[in-house]
MITI-484108 format. One record per residue (C-alpha): residue number from 0; residue in three letters; x, y, z. Coordinates in nm, 4 decimals. Example, Ala and Ser with C-alpha at 12.3 -4.5 7.8 and 13.67 -1.06 7.14 Angstrom:
# residues 2
num=0&residuo=ALA&c1=1.2300&c2=-0.4500&c3=0.7800
num=1&residuo=SER&c1=1.3670&c2=-0.1060&c3=0.7140
# end
This chain:
# residues 207
num=0&residuo=MET&c1=-0.0121&c2=-0.0242&c3=0.0138
num=1&residuo=ARG&c1=0.2611&c2=0.2594&c3=0.0808
num=2&residuo=ARG&c1=0.4268&c2=0.1556&c3=-0.2296
num=3&residuo=PHE&c1=0.1145&c2=0.2267&c3=-0.4266
num=4&residuo=LEU&c1=0.0794&c2=0.5890&c3=-0.2193
num=5&residuo=CYS&c1=0.4323&c2=0.6693&c3=-0.2984
num=6&residuo=LEU&c1=0.3922&c2=0.5786&c3=-0.6927
num=7&residuo=LEU&c1=0.0688&c2=0.7548&c3=-0.7041
num=8&residuo=LEU&c1=0.2141&c2=1.0916&c3=-0.5275
num=9&residuo=LEU&c1=0.5297&c2=1.0779&c3=-0.7720
num=10&residuo=VAL&c1=0.3127&c2=1.0052&c3=-1.1070
num=11&residuo=CYS&c1=0.0745&c2=1.3181&c3=-0.9646
num=12&residuo=GLY&c1=0.3742&c2=1.5207&c3=-0.8816
num=13&residuo=ILE&c1=0.5301&c2=1.4730&c3=-1.2434
num=14&residuo=GLY&c1=0.1362&c2=1.5828&c3=-1.3989
num=15&residuo=VAL&c1=0.1534&c2=1.8779&c3=-1.2098
num=16&residuo=VAL&c1=0.4844&c2=1.9515&c3=-1.3375
num=17&residuo=GLN&c1=0.3892&c2=1.8869&c3=-1.7243
num=18&residuo=ALA&c1=0.0683&c2=2.1229&c3=-1.6642
num=19&residuo=THR&c1=0.2477&c2=2.4105&c3=-1.5562
num=20&residuo=SER&c1=0.5321&c2=2.3493&c3=-1.8200
num=21&residuo=THR&c1=0.2552&c2=2.3025&c3=-2.0927
num=22&residuo=GLN&c1=0.0717&c2=2.6691&c3=-1.9743
num=23&residuo=SER&c1=0.3718&c2=2.8322&c3=-1.9358
num=24&residuo=ALA&c1=0.4920&c2=2.7424&c3=-2.3201
num=25&residuo=SER&c1=0.1294&c2=2.8378&c3=-2.4447
num=26&residuo=ALA&c1=0.1309&c2=3.1820&c3=-2.2411
num=27&residuo=LYS&c1=0.1752&c2=3.4482&c3=-2.4901
num=28&residuo=TYR&c1=0.4268&c2=3.7399&c3=-2.3108
num=29&residuo=VAL&c1=0.4470&c2=4.0966&c3=-2.4338
num=30&residuo=LEU&c1=0.7996&c2=4.2022&c3=-2.2479
num=31&residuo=VAL&c1=0.8362&c2=4.6102&c3=-2.2109
num=32&residuo=LEU&c1=1.2228&c2=4.6350&c3=-2.1445
num=33&residuo=GLY&c1=1.2391&c2=5.0367&c3=-2.0127
num=34&residuo=ASP&c1=1.3092&c2=5.3105&c3=-1.8194
num=35&residuo=SER&c1=1.1401&c2=5.5347&c3=-1.5449
num=36&residuo=LEU&c1=0.8999&c2=5.6306&c3=-1.8591
num=37&residuo=SER&c1=0.7784&c2=5.2612&c3=-1.8426
num=38&residuo=ALA&c1=0.8237&c2=5.2408&c3=-1.4549
num=39&residuo=ALA&c1=0.5045&c2=5.4380&c3=-1.3340
num=40&residuo=HIS&c1=0.8055&c2=5.7054&c3=-1.2034
num=41&residuo=ASN&c1=0.6349&c2=5.8902&c3=-0.9476
num=42&residuo=ILE&c1=0.2910&c2=5.8041&c3=-0.9610
num=43&residuo=PRO&c1=0.1164&c2=5.4688&c3=-0.8768
num=44&residuo=VAL&c1=0.2159&c2=5.1409&c3=-1.0674
num=45&residuo=GLU&c1=-0.1813&c2=5.1153&c3=-1.1501
num=46&residuo=ALA&c1=-0.1328&c2=5.4204&c3=-1.2996
num=47&residuo=GLY&c1=0.1437&c2=5.3819&c3=-1.5744
num=48&residuo=TRP&c1=0.0805&c2=5.2707&c3=-1.9610
num=49&residuo=VAL&c1=0.2177&c2=4.9596&c3=-1.8845
num=50&residuo=HIS&c1=-0.0125&c2=4.8220&c3=-1.6366
num=51&residuo=LEU&c1=-0.3089&c2=5.0112&c3=-1.8484
num=52&residuo=LEU&c1=-0.1631&c2=4.7958&c3=-2.1424
num=53&residuo=GLU&c1=-0.2087&c2=4.4817&c3=-1.9076
num=54&residuo=VAL&c1=-0.5678&c2=4.5658&c3=-1.8060
num=55&residuo=ARG&c1=-0.6553&c2=4.6327&c3=-2.1907
num=56&residuo=LEU&c1=-0.5009&c2=4.2684&c3=-2.3084
num=57&residuo=LYS&c1=-0.7215&c2=4.1095&c3=-2.0982
num=58&residuo=GLN&c1=-1.0179&c2=4.2287&c3=-2.1924
num=59&residuo=MET&c1=-0.9074&c2=4.2899&c3=-2.5799
num=60&residuo=GLU&c1=-0.6701&c2=4.0035&c3=-2.6519
num=61&residuo=PRO&c1=-0.7404&c2=3.6865&c3=-2.3717
num=62&residuo=GLY&c1=-0.4294&c2=3.4603&c3=-2.3341
num=63&residuo=TRP&c1=-0.1854&c2=3.7700&c3=-2.3608
num=64&residuo=SER&c1=0.0135&c2=3.9079&c3=-2.0657
num=65&residuo=VAL&c1=0.2957&c2=4.1938&c3=-2.0037
num=66&residuo=ILE&c1=0.6017&c2=4.1347&c3=-1.8065
num=67&residuo=ASN&c1=0.7323&c2=4.5142&c3=-1.6978
num=68&residuo=ALA&c1=1.1059&c2=4.4882&c3=-1.7003
num=69&residuo=SER&c1=1.1538&c2=4.8629&c3=-1.6905
num=70&residuo=ILE&c1=1.3696&c2=4.9912&c3=-1.4312
num=71&residuo=SER&c1=1.4081&c2=5.3907&c3=-1.3794
num=72&residuo=GLY&c1=1.7509&c2=5.5001&c3=-1.4669
num=73&residuo=GLU&c1=1.8087&c2=5.2083&c3=-1.7177
num=74&residuo=THR&c1=2.0421&c2=5.3110&c3=-2.0004
num=75&residuo=SER&c1=2.0867&c2=5.0771&c3=-2.3491
num=76&residuo=VAL&c1=2.3886&c2=4.9330&c3=-2.2479
num=77&residuo=SER&c1=2.2092&c2=4.7804&c3=-1.8919
num=78&residuo=GLY&c1=1.8707&c2=4.7033&c3=-2.0985
num=79&residuo=ARG&c1=2.0764&c2=4.5208&c3=-2.3169
num=80&residuo=ASN&c1=2.2807&c2=4.3307&c3=-2.0780
num=81&residuo=ARG&c1=1.9681&c2=4.2304&c3=-1.8914
num=82&residuo=LEU&c1=1.7896&c2=4.1432&c3=-2.2083
num=83&residuo=PRO&c1=1.9022&c2=3.7841&c3=-2.2463
num=84&residuo=ALA&c1=1.8128&c2=3.6358&c3=-1.9328
num=85&residuo=LEU&c1=1.4957&c2=3.7979&c3=-1.9943
num=86&residuo=LEU&c1=1.3989&c2=3.6631&c3=-2.3078
num=87&residuo=ALA&c1=1.5486&c2=3.3015&c3=-2.1637
num=88&residuo=GLN&c1=1.2822&c2=3.3097&c3=-1.8735
num=89&residuo=TYR&c1=0.9536&c2=3.4384&c3=-2.0404
num=90&residuo=HIS&c1=1.0079&c2=3.3681&c3=-2.3927
num=91&residuo=PRO&c1=0.8107&c2=3.6505&c3=-2.5235
num=92&residuo=ARG&c1=0.6055&c2=3.6929&c3=-2.8375
num=93&residuo=VAL&c1=0.6802&c2=4.0634&c3=-2.8589
num=94&residuo=VAL&c1=0.9697&c2=4.2585&c3=-2.7139
num=95&residuo=VAL&c1=0.8662&c2=4.6306&c3=-2.6272
num=96&residuo=ILE&c1=1.2344&c2=4.8496&c3=-2.6258
num=97&residuo=GLU&c1=1.1525&c2=5.1854&c3=-2.4327
num=98&residuo=LEU&c1=1.5429&c2=5.2967&c3=-2.3750
num=99&residuo=GLY&c1=1.7721&c2=5.5877&c3=-2.4702
num=100&residuo=ALA&c1=1.6326&c2=5.8874&c3=-2.3096
num=101&residuo=ASN&c1=1.8710&c2=5.8199&c3=-2.0024
num=102&residuo=ASP&c1=2.1554&c2=5.8001&c3=-2.2880
num=103&residuo=GLY&c1=2.0677&c2=6.1304&c3=-2.4131
num=104&residuo=LEU&c1=2.0325&c2=6.2994&c3=-2.1153
num=105&residuo=ARG&c1=2.3297&c2=6.1888&c3=-2.0110
num=106&residuo=GLY&c1=2.4820&c2=6.3036&c3=-2.3392
num=107&residuo=LEU&c1=2.6365&c2=5.9282&c3=-2.4436
num=108&residuo=PRO&c1=2.7250&c2=5.9178&c3=-2.7854
num=109&residuo=LEU&c1=2.4849&c2=5.8110&c3=-3.0124
num=110&residuo=THR&c1=2.6917&c2=5.5561&c3=-3.1814
num=111&residuo=ASP&c1=2.6731&c2=5.3610&c3=-2.8645
num=112&residuo=LEU&c1=2.2981&c2=5.4148&c3=-2.8409
num=113&residuo=ARG&c1=2.2829&c2=5.2484&c3=-3.1809
num=114&residuo=GLY&c1=2.4890&c2=4.9521&c3=-3.1394
num=115&residuo=ASN&c1=2.3014&c2=4.8843&c3=-2.8057
num=116&residuo=LEU&c1=1.9474&c2=4.8927&c3=-2.9976
num=117&residuo=ALA&c1=2.0779&c2=4.6766&c3=-3.2856
num=118&residuo=ALA&c1=2.1749&c2=4.4014&c3=-3.0517
num=119&residuo=MET&c1=1.8746&c2=4.4013&c3=-2.8408
num=120&residuo=ILE&c1=1.6924&c2=4.3826&c3=-3.1618
num=121&residuo=ASP&c1=1.8891&c2=4.1110&c3=-3.2887
num=122&residuo=ALA&c1=1.8840&c2=3.9350&c3=-2.9674
num=123&residuo=ALA&c1=1.4756&c2=3.9725&c3=-2.9654
num=124&residuo=ARG&c1=1.4323&c2=3.8242&c3=-3.3208
num=125&residuo=HIS&c1=1.6711&c2=3.5625&c3=-3.2542
num=126&residuo=ALA&c1=1.4610&c2=3.4408&c3=-2.9714
num=127&residuo=GLY&c1=1.1486&c2=3.4215&c3=-3.2037
num=128&residuo=ALA&c1=0.9995&c2=3.7457&c3=-3.0750
num=129&residuo=LYS&c1=0.8708&c2=4.0718&c3=-3.2969
num=130&residuo=VAL&c1=1.0051&c2=4.3827&c3=-3.1744
num=131&residuo=LEU&c1=0.8328&c2=4.7684&c3=-3.1171
num=132&residuo=LEU&c1=1.0904&c2=5.0190&c3=-3.0503
num=133&residuo=LEU&c1=0.9447&c2=5.3106&c3=-2.9049
num=134&residuo=GLY&c1=1.1712&c2=5.6482&c3=-2.9834
num=135&residuo=ILE&c1=1.1881&c2=5.9574&c3=-2.7352
num=136&residuo=GLU&c1=1.2759&c2=6.3217&c3=-2.7449
num=137&residuo=MET&c1=1.5398&c2=6.5450&c3=-2.6240
num=138&residuo=PRO&c1=1.4462&c2=6.8974&c3=-2.4500
num=139&residuo=VAL&c1=1.5573&c2=7.1299&c3=-2.6966
num=140&residuo=ASN&c1=1.8719&c2=7.2527&c3=-2.5239
num=141&residuo=TYR&c1=2.0045&c2=6.9517&c3=-2.6557
num=142&residuo=GLY&c1=2.0547&c2=7.1463&c3=-2.9829
num=143&residuo=PRO&c1=1.8987&c2=7.0391&c3=-3.3132
num=144&residuo=GLN&c1=2.2318&c2=6.7750&c3=-3.4033
num=145&residuo=TYR&c1=2.1947&c2=6.5451&c3=-3.1070
num=146&residuo=ARG&c1=1.8374&c2=6.5573&c3=-3.1156
num=147&residuo=ASP&c1=1.8030&c2=6.5062&c3=-3.4767
num=148&residuo=GLY&c1=2.0731&c2=6.2208&c3=-3.4591
num=149&residuo=LEU&c1=1.8893&c2=6.0951&c3=-3.2140
num=150&residuo=ARG&c1=1.5536&c2=6.0459&c3=-3.3992
num=151&residuo=ALA&c1=1.7819&c2=5.8884&c3=-3.6760
num=152&residuo=VAL&c1=1.8967&c2=5.6438&c3=-3.4472
num=153&residuo=TYR&c1=1.5440&c2=5.5086&c3=-3.3842
num=154&residuo=ALA&c1=1.4382&c2=5.5573&c3=-3.7808
num=155&residuo=ASP&c1=1.7596&c2=5.3426&c3=-3.8918
num=156&residuo=MET&c1=1.7183&c2=5.0835&c3=-3.6349
num=157&residuo=ALA&c1=1.3602&c2=4.9778&c3=-3.6888
num=158&residuo=ARG&c1=1.4545&c2=4.9923&c3=-4.0899
num=159&residuo=ASP&c1=1.7407&c2=4.8201&c3=-4.1020
num=160&residuo=LYS&c1=1.5944&c2=4.5571&c3=-3.8480
num=161&residuo=HIS&c1=1.2790&c2=4.5899&c3=-3.9541
num=162&residuo=ALA&c1=1.1429&c2=4.6445&c3=-3.6277
num=163&residuo=ALA&c1=0.7889&c2=4.8203&c3=-3.5794
num=164&residuo=LEU&c1=0.8529&c2=5.1948&c3=-3.4867
num=165&residuo=LEU&c1=0.6294&c2=5.4507&c3=-3.2396
num=166&residuo=PRO&c1=0.8668&c2=5.7812&c3=-3.3150
num=167&residuo=PHE&c1=0.7970&c2=5.9759&c3=-3.0008
num=168&residuo=LEU&c1=0.6505&c2=5.7926&c3=-2.7078
num=169&residuo=LEU&c1=0.5044&c2=6.1296&c3=-2.5638
num=170&residuo=ASP&c1=0.3372&c2=6.2486&c3=-2.8638
num=171&residuo=GLY&c1=0.0890&c2=6.4972&c3=-2.7561
num=172&residuo=VAL&c1=0.1970&c2=6.4456&c3=-2.3782
num=173&residuo=ALA&c1=0.5254&c2=6.6059&c3=-2.3495
num=174&residuo=LEU&c1=0.3881&c2=6.9664&c3=-2.4776
num=175&residuo=ASN&c1=0.0626&c2=6.9549&c3=-2.2291
num=176&residuo=PRO&c1=0.2070&c2=7.0866&c3=-1.9043
num=177&residuo=SER&c1=-0.1154&c2=6.9413&c3=-1.7579
num=178&residuo=LEU&c1=-0.0085&c2=6.5848&c3=-1.8518
num=179&residuo=MET&c1=0.3628&c2=6.6503&c3=-1.7321
num=180&residuo=GLN&c1=0.5018&c2=6.6102&c3=-1.4136
num=181&residuo=ASP&c1=0.6959&c2=6.9307&c3=-1.2421
num=182&residuo=ASP&c1=1.0235&c2=6.7761&c3=-1.3845
num=183&residuo=GLY&c1=0.9082&c2=6.8193&c3=-1.7436
num=184&residuo=LEU&c1=0.9981&c2=6.4784&c3=-1.8300
num=185&residuo=HIS&c1=0.7380&c2=6.2212&c3=-1.6817
num=186&residuo=PRO&c1=0.3721&c2=6.2228&c3=-1.7659
num=187&residuo=THR&c1=0.1272&c2=6.2591&c3=-1.4918
num=188&residuo=ALA&c1=-0.1225&c2=5.9721&c3=-1.3794
num=189&residuo=ALA&c1=-0.3668&c2=6.1683&c3=-1.6403
num=190&residuo=GLY&c1=-0.1266&c2=6.1359&c3=-1.9154
num=191&residuo=GLU&c1=-0.0632&c2=5.7550&c3=-1.9293
num=192&residuo=PRO&c1=-0.3783&c2=5.6795&c3=-2.1099
num=193&residuo=ARG&c1=-0.2397&c2=5.9073&c3=-2.4181
num=194&residuo=VAL&c1=0.0916&c2=5.7300&c3=-2.3888
num=195&residuo=LEU&c1=-0.0810&c2=5.3890&c3=-2.4086
num=196&residuo=GLU&c1=-0.3033&c2=5.4881&c3=-2.6920
num=197&residuo=ASN&c1=0.0434&c2=5.6006&c3=-2.8574
num=198&residuo=VAL&c1=0.2155&c2=5.2588&c3=-2.7790
num=199&residuo=TRP&c1=-0.1078&c2=5.0396&c3=-2.8942
num=200&residuo=ALA&c1=-0.1748&c2=5.1828&c3=-3.2332
num=201&residuo=LYS&c1=0.1776&c2=5.0059&c3=-3.2897
num=202&residuo=LEU&c1=0.1381&c2=4.7022&c3=-3.0770
num=203&residuo=GLU&c1=-0.1584&c2=4.6020&c3=-3.2013
num=204&residuo=PRO&c1=-0.0850&c2=4.5012&c3=-3.5523
num=205&residuo=LEU&c1=0.1818&c2=4.2641&c3=-3.3645
num=206&residuo=LEU&c1=-0.0475&c2=4.0369&c3=-3.1493
# end
């Protein structure tokens, strides 16, 4: 009897592991790799555009879930270094890359950003994921040469790597003081739904 019970428990245990593995393999994930613009900086997490995306997916695209791997202060090189482990853990169907703002604010060379974005897009596509690249703009005091160069990086990467592109994440938000925090860099909770609409227009065709 004891041998039978042990065997039964062992079989049941194996069944549970298989069911969990099957469920994980069939899950459809959108992985968001970003900085404070995607990490709900200084507002409730529930108000951020990534959480709003999760809510929308549950309503409109059953079976899809969001993994928000965004960290405030993230640069393109740190995102590049973290991405392989995230791809191996979640096997996402879509990777949303929202990085470059902190590179720009620190005045880092655009050639470095270009190389890091290219490596992330290549890694995501090699893992079988589609890629959505979210562009960002620098404040006007950074000068037209740097600002135009930053725009070109995103446009070139999207074209050369065949990735979807949202040219400016904060379109319709950044120039509206009522939708921006006092730092002039991050949306308020009231501005996040508009950010989601910007992203959704480019993300929906990838789902």
